[in-house]
C-alpha positions in Angstrom: -11.9 -17.2 -2.0 -9.0 -16.6 -4.6 -6.3 -15.0 -2.7 -3.9 -12.3 -4.3 -0.2 -12.3 -3.4 2.3 -9.5 -5.0 5.7 -9.3 -4.4 5.2 -5.8 -2.6 2.2 -6.8 -0.5 2.5 -8.6 2.9 1.9 -12.4 3.1 -1.0 -12.0 5.2 -2.9 -10.1 2.4 -6.1 -12.2 1.9 -8.8 -10.9 -0.5 -11.3 -11.2 2.0 -10.1 -8.6 4.0 -11.8 -6.2 1.6 -15.2 -8.1 1.8 -16.7 -4.9 3.9 -16.3 -3.0 0.8 -19.3 -4.6 -0.9 -21.4 -3.1 1.7 -20.3 0.8 1.9 -21.9 3.4 0.2 -20.8 5.3 -2.8 -19.3 8.3 -1.0 -18.0 6.0 1.5 -16.5 3.8 -1.1 -15.2 6.9 -2.6 -13.2 7.9 0.9 -11.8 4.7 1.5 -9.9 4.8 -2.1 -9.0 8.3 -2.6 -7.7 8.5 1.2 -5.0 5.7 0.0 -4.1 8.0 -3.2 -0.5 9.2 -2.7 -1.5 12.4 -4.6 -4.4 13.1 -2.5 -2.1 12.5 0.8 0.6 14.9 -0.3 -1.9 17.7 -1.0 -3.3 17.0 2.3 0.0 17.5 3.8 0.7 20.6 1.9 -2.6 22.3 2.7 -1.9 23.5 6.4 -5.6 23.1 8.4 -7.1 26.0 9.8 -9.6 26.2 12.3 -13.4 26.3 11.0 -15.4 28.8 12.2 -18.5 27.6 13.9 -21.8 29.0 13.1 -24.7 28.2 15.0 -28.3 28.3 13.2 -31.5 29.1 15.1 -32.7 25.5 15.5 -29.4 24.6 17.0 -27.2 23.2 13.9 -23.7 24.0 13.6 -22.2 24.9 10.5 -18.4 25.1 10.4 -17.2 27.7 7.7 -13.7 27.3 6.5 -12.0 30.7 7.3 -10.4 30.8 3.7 -10.2 28.6 0.0 -8.4 25.1 0.2 -7.1 25.3 -3.7 -5.5 21.7 -3.9 -8.7 20.4 -1.7 -10.9 22.0 -4.5 -8.9 20.2 -7.4 -10.1 16.8 -5.5 -13.6 18.3 -6.1 -13.6 19.1 -1.9 -14.2 22.3 -0.1 -11.4 21.7 2.6 -9.4 18.6 3.6 -10.9 16.3 6.1 
């Protein structure tokens, strides 16, 4: 296994620490890297979360409906921030 070191990375960083990435679904892989994006983090912090309105369907399924639009989240292709 090849190890990667950079001047800003901790000396304990090993490529094997990221082996789990091979087994992620596409959506989980996207989330794994999106959540580390500094622009995304900034937009998430800027967007104050609101309590979603729960709506229970006849079959017992509960939907959570946002009370407002999250424009910063929509810029990332999301309805709301997680």
